[in-house]
Each structure stands twice: as C-alpha cells, then as structure tokens.
C-alpha positions in Angstrom: 101.0 47.6 157.7 99.8 47.6 161.3 99.3 43.8 161.5 102.9 43.1 160.4 104.2 45.7 162.9 102.2 44.0 165.6 103.5 40.6 164.7 107.1 41.7 164.7 106.5 43.3 168.1 105.0 40.1 169.4 108.0 38.1 168.0 110.4 40.5 169.6 108.6 40.1 172.9 108.8 36.3 172.6 112.5 36.5 171.8 113.1 38.7 174.9 111.1 36.3 177.1 113.0 33.3 175.7 116.3 35.0 176.5 115.2 36.0 180.0 114.1 32.4 180.6 117.5 31.1 179.4 119.3 33.4 181.8 117.1 32.2 184.7 117.8 28.6 183.7 121.5 29.2 183.6 121.4 30.9 187.0 119.5 28.0 188.6 121.8 25.4 187.0 124.9 27.2 188.2 123.5 27.3 191.7 122.6 23.6 191.6 126.0 22.6 190.4 127.8 24.2 193.4 
C-alpha cells in the first residue's frame, strides 16, 4: 500500500544520505592524514 511504499522510499533516502555522509567522512579523513 501507499504507506509501505512511502516508508521504503524514506528508508532508501536515509541509506543514500548515510552513504553520502560516509564518502564525505572518508574524504575529510584522507585529507587530514596527508
């Protein structure tokens, strides 16, 4: 139903945001180490 579809969309958005944050963290860490 619509609510389940909305929840899965929200979860996917959260996963994307988490991956984006992880990439940013990795970039910052690699710059700091040099």
